[in-house]
N, C-alpha and C positions, 0 to 999 in steps of 0.2 A: 634731493631735488637737483635737477640739472640747471646749469646756468642759463639765464634768459636775458635778453636785452631789456632796457627800461620800458619798452613798449609791450613786453610780455611774450614776444615771439623771438625764436632764434634768428640771428642775423646771418646773412650770406654775403660774403665780401666778393667784390669783383676781382678779376685777375690783376688789374692795375694796383689795387690796394694790397694784394698778397705779395707783390714784389717789393713793397716797402719793408724796412726793418720793423719787426713787430715786438713791442714790449708789453708785458702783462703785469699789472699791479694788483695785489690782493691785500686789502686792509679794511679796518673797521673804525678808525679814529681819524683825527685831524691830519695825521701824517700822510695818509693816502691822498687826500685832496691836495695838500701842498706839494707832494712829489709829482702828482699828475700835472699840476699847474707848472711846476718847474720844468718838466720835460716838454710840455706843450710849448713853452716859451723859449726853450733853449736852442732848438734847431728844427729844420724841416726834414721831410723824408722819413718820418717816424710815424708808425701807427700805434696808438696807445689804447689798450683795453684795460678797464678797471673793473674788478670783481669785488663786490661788497656783500655783507649779509643783508637780509631783508630789512632788519631793524638796525639803525645806526644811533649812536649817541646824539643827544640833542645839540651838542656843541660842534658837531661836524657841519661845515658849510654845505650849501646846496650843491651837490655834485653835478646836477643837471646844467649848471652854468658852464661846465667844461665841454658840453656837446658842441657849442659854437666853435670850439678850437679843434674839433675833429676827434675828441676823445669818445670812445665807445664805452657805454656803461652797462654792466651786467650784474645780476644779483644771484646769490646761491647760498643755501644753508650750510653746505659742506664743500670743502676744497678737496675733491677726489678726482680720479681719472676722467669720469664722465663730465664733470664741470670743466676741467681743463681742455678736453677735446672739443666740447661745445664752444669754448671761447677761442678756439683756433691756436692752442698752444703748440700743436704739432707744426714744426717749422719755424717757431718763434725764435727771436734772437736772445731774449733774456726775460727772466721772471723775478719780480720783487715780492717777497712774502713778508709783509709788514703788519700782520695781525698782532694785537697786543698780548698774545699768549705764545710762549716759547714752544710748547708741545704741539699746538695747532700748526705753527709754522714748520716745525720739523716734519710732522706727518705729511703736510702738504708738499714739502720738498721731495720726499720719497715718492709720493704719488706722481709728481710732475716728471720725475726722471723715468717713470714707466711710460709716459707719453712721448717725451723728447729726451733721448739719452744724452745728446750733446749740448743741452741747454745750459746757459749761464744762469746761476741762481744767486740772488742777493737776499739774505735772510736777516731779519731783525730779531735779536735775542737779548733778553735782559741778563740771563745767567752767562757771564762771560767765560767761565770755566767750561761749561757745556759748549758754548759757542766755539771755543778754540779746538775742542775735540772734534766737533762737527766739521770745521774747516779743514782739519788735517785728514779726516777720513772720507770727505766728500769732495772729489775733484771738481774743479770749476765752480766751487761754492764760496761766496764771500759773506762773512758774518759780521754784522755791524750792530752796535748798541747805541740807540739814540740817547739813552739815559747817560751813558758814559761820555758821549760827545758833548752833551749840553751841560753836564754837572760842573766842569771847571769854570764856565762863564758865571754861573750863579754863585759859586764859592768865592770867586774873585770879587764879584759885586758886593757880596755880604761883608767881605773884609776890607773893601775899599782899595783893592789892589788889582794888578793885572792878572789875567788868568794863568795858573800854573801849567802851561802847555810846553811839552817838549817832544822831540822825535829823533830817531836815529836814521842816518843814511850814510852808506859807505864808511862804516866804523867811526862815524863822528856823531856827536850829540849836539843838537841845537835846541834853543829854548827862547821863549819870549821874555823880554826884560825891558826895564826903563834904561835909557842911555846912561844915566849916572851910575848904574849898578855894574857895568862891565867896562873894561878898558877898550879903547878905540880899536886896538888890533884884533879883538875878538868879535867885532860887529861885522855881520855878513851883509846886511842891508837894513834900511829903514822901512819898517812896516807901516808906521803911521806917525803923523805929526799932529800935535794938539795945540790949537791956537789959544790965546788968552780968553776968548769967549767960549771955549769948550768945543769949538768946531773941530771935527776929526778929518784929516786928510789921509786916505789910505793909499799905500804904495806910491808915494810921491817920487819925483826925480831925486836922486841922492843929493842932499844939501851939502854945501861946503861947510868948513868948520865954523864960519861966522853965522851960518843959518841953522845950526843945531840948537835944540832946546833940551833942557834936562828932563822934560816930560815926554820927549819922543819915545815911541816904542820901537824896539829894534829886534831883529833876529840875530841871536848871538850864539857863538860856539862855547860849549861847556868844556873846560879843561881842568884837570886836577881833582875832580870829585863828581859824584852823581849830581845831576842838575836838581833833583828833588830836594836835596839837602839845602842848596842855596835858595831855592824858592821858599822852602819852609822857614828858613831864617828870615828872609825878607818879609814874609807875611806876618810873622810873629813879632819881630823886633821893630820894624818901621811902624806898625800899627799900635805899638805900645803894649804888646801882650807877651812879654817875656815870661818864661816859665818861672814861677815862684814857689819852690817846694814848701817853704814855711807857711805861705798863705794857703796852699793846698791842704797841709796838715791841719791848720786851724779850722778851715771850712769842714774838713772831714769830722773833726771832733765836735764842732758845733752841730753838724747834721746828725751825728750818732747819739749824743747825750741828750737826755731829757732836761728841761730847764731846771726843775727842782733838784734833781740829783747833781747836776753840774754846780748849782749854787751851794749845795751842801759840801761838795768836795772842795770848792774854792774857800769857803769859810773855814773848814777844818784845816786845810793846808796853810791858810794865812795865820791861824792860831798857832799851828806847829812852828812856823818860821819865826813868829814874834816871840813865842816862849823860848825858842832856842837862842835867839839873839839876846834876850834878857838874861838867860842862864849863863851864857858865856861872858856877858859884860860884868855881871856882879859876882862871878865865881872868884874865889880867893886867889887862885893862881891863873895868870894870864895864859891865853892859848893863841896859836897861830890860826891862819884861815883854815887849813886842812884839819887841824885838831878840833876846831869849832864845829866844822861840818860833821866830823867823825862822832863827836860827843852828841850832837843834836840828833843824828840819824839813829844811833844806838839807843838813846834814851826814848826816842819816839816809838821804837819797836819793842820797848819793855826790857831792855838790857841794862838798865841803870841800877846801881847799888845805893842803898840808903847811906847818906853821909850827914851825920848829925852835926858835924863841925862847920858846915856851910852857913853863910849868913841867911837870914830869913827870906830876903828877896830871891836869892838863888834857889832856895828850897821850894818856894812857891812856884817859881818858873819851872823847876824840874817836875813838880807834881802836875802842873797844867800840861806840860809837854808829854808826860807819860800818858795822861788821860786822853789827850788829843790824838796821840799815836794809836791808842786802842780803838778810837773811832775811825781813824784815817784808813787803816788797812781794810776793814770791811767795806768802806765806801769806795775805795779803789777797785776792789773785787766786783762790787755791784755795778760800778760805772763801766767796767770792761764788759761784763755780761750784758748790761743794758745797751751798750753801744753796738755790740755784735748783733743782738736781736733787732734793734732799730734799723741797723744798716741792711740786714737781710730783708726785713719787711719793706723798707723803702725801695730796695732793688726789685723785689718781687711785684710790688704794687705800682712801681713807676712814679713814686712821689717826688715832687720838686723840692729840693733842699731849701731850708729856711735861709733868708738873707742872701739869696742868689743874685749876682750882679755880673755885668760885663760878659754875658753869655749871648748866644744867638738863639732866637726862637724860630724853629723851622715848622712850617705848616704843610702837611701833606707828605705821607710816607708811601707814595706809589713808586714807580720805577725811578723817576728822576730824583724825587725826594730822598729815596734810600741811598742813591749814589752820592748826593750832596752830604747827607748825614755821615757816611763813611769817610769822605774826604775831609770834612771839618774835624771829625774825631781824630783822624790820622795826623792832622796838623796841630793837635793839642788844644783845640778851641772847645769851650764848654757849650753844650747844646741842650735845649729842651724842645722836644718834639710834640706836635699836636696833630691828631687825626681823628676824624669822626667815626671811622670804622675800627673797632677793636681788633679786627683780623686783617688789617692792612698789611701789605707785603713787608714793610720795613719795621713793623712792631717788634718782631722777634730779634731782628738785627740790632735795634736800639737797646733792647733789654740785655742782650749778650754783652754789649759794651758799657752797661751801667748807665745808659742815658735815660733820664726821666721822660715819660710819655704821658701827656694829658689827653684823655679820650673825650672829645667834645667838638662842638661846632665853633670853628675859629672866628666866625662872623659875630659871635656873641661876646660881649664885653667880659663876662665872668670867666669864660674860657681863656681869653688872653691874659686876664689878671692872674689866673691860676698858674700860668706859665711865667709869671714875673716879667711881663712885657714892659712894665714901668722902669725896670732897672737893666734891661738888656741893651746890648750895643747895636743889634740889628734884628729886623724881622724879615724872614725869607718865606714867601708864600708860594707854594709849588703844587697845590692840589690841581686836579683836572677840571674843577668847577670854576669857570671865570667869574660868575657873580659872587660866589663865596670869597674868592681870592680878592676881588676888588673891594668888597665890603670889609673884609678883615684888614686890608691895607689902609683904607680910609679911616676906619675906627681907631686903629693904632696911631695913625698920624694925627688924628684929632686929639688923642690923649697926650701925645708927645710930639711937638713940632720938630724937634731935633733928631728924631729917630730915623736911622737909615732903613729904608724899606725897599726890598727887592721883590718884584712881582712877576709871576708867570701868567701870560695871557696868550690865547691862540693867535689872534689876528695881529700881525706885526704893525700895521698902520694904526690900529686901535691902541696897541701898546705904546706906540710913540706919542699919540695924542694924550693918553692918560698920564704918561711920564711928565709931559710939559704942563698940562693943565692942573694936576693935583700935586705937583712937586714930589712925585715918586722918584727915588734916586735912580732905579733901574727897572725897566720892564722888558721882558723877553718872550719870544715865541719859540718854544722848543722845536716844533716842526719846521719853522723857518731856519733855525740854526742847522738842522740835520738834513733837510731835504737835498741841498746841493751835493752832499757826500753820497747819499743813496743814488742820486741821479748820475754822478760820476762813475760809481761802481757799475751801474747798468750799462753805461756807454763805454766801458772798458778804459776809462781814464784811471791811471794808477795814482790815486790820491794817498799820500803818506800821512798827512796830518791836516786838521782843520784848526785854525787859530781865530778865536773870537776877538775882534777889535771893535769895541763899542757896540754899535748895532750891526756891524758888518762882520762877514766871515771871510777869512783868507784861507785858501787851500794851497797846500804844498803838494805838487804833483810832478810826475815824470812823463814826458811826451817824446815819442820817437819820430824823427823826420822821415817821411815816406818819399820814395823816388817819384819825381814829377810833381811834388807838392809845392805850394807857393814859397815855402821856406827852403826848399832844395836849391842851393846855389845863392841864397840870400845871406846878407850879413846878419850876425846874431842880434844886432840892434833892432831888427825888424820884429823880433819876438817880444819886444818890450813896448808897453804903452803906459804912460803916466796915469796913475789912478786905477789901472786894470791889471797889469802883469809886470813882473820883474824876474829876470833870470838870476838864479843863484849859482848854478854850476852847469858844466857841459862835459859830456862823455863822448869822445870821438868814436866813430864806428870801429869795432874790434877791440876797444879798450874798456877795462873794468873800472879803472879809477876815474874819479871826477876831477875836472879842472875847476877849482873854486874861484869865483869872481873872475870869469874869463874876459879876454879882450872882446869888446862889443863889435870890433871891426872884423872879427874872424868870420870866414864864410862857412856856412853850414853845408853838409853833404848828406845824402841819403844814408840812413842808419845811425846818424848822430842822435844822442839822447840829451834833452835839456831838462834840468830840474828847475821848476819855476814856482814862484809865489804869485797867486792870482785870485782875483775875485771871480764869481761864477761867470760873469759876462766875458771877462778876459780869458778864462780857461776855455770857454766855448769857442772864442775867436781863435785861440791857439790850436785847438783841436782841428778846426777847419783848415788852418794854415799848414798843419803838419800832415794832414790826410792827403791821399792821392786824389788828383782831380778825376 
């Protein structure tokens, strides 16, 4: 079926409309709405066409509300050459393929190039390995993963830490950190200040030494080791989750052994040790520590000789020790076999270990949930996953890592109890069903008032109200986190990283000053606005190296490139200031 407008008839655009930059968005979930809204609000002079399937998910907002902002809506069952030609892709500036299926997006990208060979294409892909290959082989194609972008924010919220975000630029590595974690000489700029009442100030004017707080979030340079190692150490040590090998061994033994067999082994072992101690105490000739151990072990495995000259107590102890030893060896063999069988069955069936505590319960193994699962596992955090669909994307990934999976409805109390939510450290709810997410979060919070709850919701305003009303620790909208990055890629803004700061998103991007633009001949200080944008570095025209923390009085010239940290409004303003009039 070819694409049609929402009225059911093909649209014909006037010549005035055709001269505007034309962006085409193709999607089927909440991200397409948020991206269209982001673009419609970001700047003028853009014509936006949105193509969606005939049937959308129930949680996708009413797209018709975007028509008042000049967005053209079309529907199509298939993204092929006919659909794209009917939508006016020929001559378009850029195309965003953000369907929730990697193969659908890839096929659509190939079809789109048949219509417009010079088209800039932004593709949403979950499989990052495939995405990198596509980006290398497909000139002019940018591949982005919304799940990969959003996951660090949820991981950080689950652990009560800052997001483990880092990026490289000009052979330097930078990462997000709390001010107390890095020396002052490694701080590039202050990303956020956190007041005593929890209010977050993003991209403030750089405070003096007396104005800094230990809770301030800064962009710091990593020197002397990979930033990931430092982040991992902070996440585990500060939160009190140091790796404890002995505890891990004890938990593994407890999970593997059946209760009755374990009790039998302990009783027999205790009898062996007690009999060995009595034997060595009442033996006629005294022995040292090593000799006592030596005699006890050999006697236990049946290597003792009859000694009629020993006193009666020693002979009785020797007899008990020998009999206990005969029972101990088969019990140890049975315990090993039973443990191996139980471990394999538990892994295959995804059973939750007994007496599990200090873990994270993760609800939803879709695209975002799978990324969060992988990152938590890489950090060494114990996880129990819940998903209603036994064939969810992340089920196999969880089982490969030995992570227990409970198949069931997370809004039901029995399902949460099966995942040991009563003893977990945090509940992270990431399914794509908002009512189920909210119900699961409220049910868990009702059972445990001190439980840290991290919640995914589509609508950012609704998420903010839920967070304050129901005392949810963190609630986030994935599409709201990711839409600014997709919009920047469509508009040729070179975004290197997105840094979640509370409910805000800070983008690190490079902009080039065009000849005749408002910043051409202006001091660098004009590129900064408190709360909106800050300059990190400057590269003068013809130079490859970056001048880090440059003099704000320096006059900019055409061809200069500035590396900035900015919110979406600040980045939009800077794009206008660096563009030619």
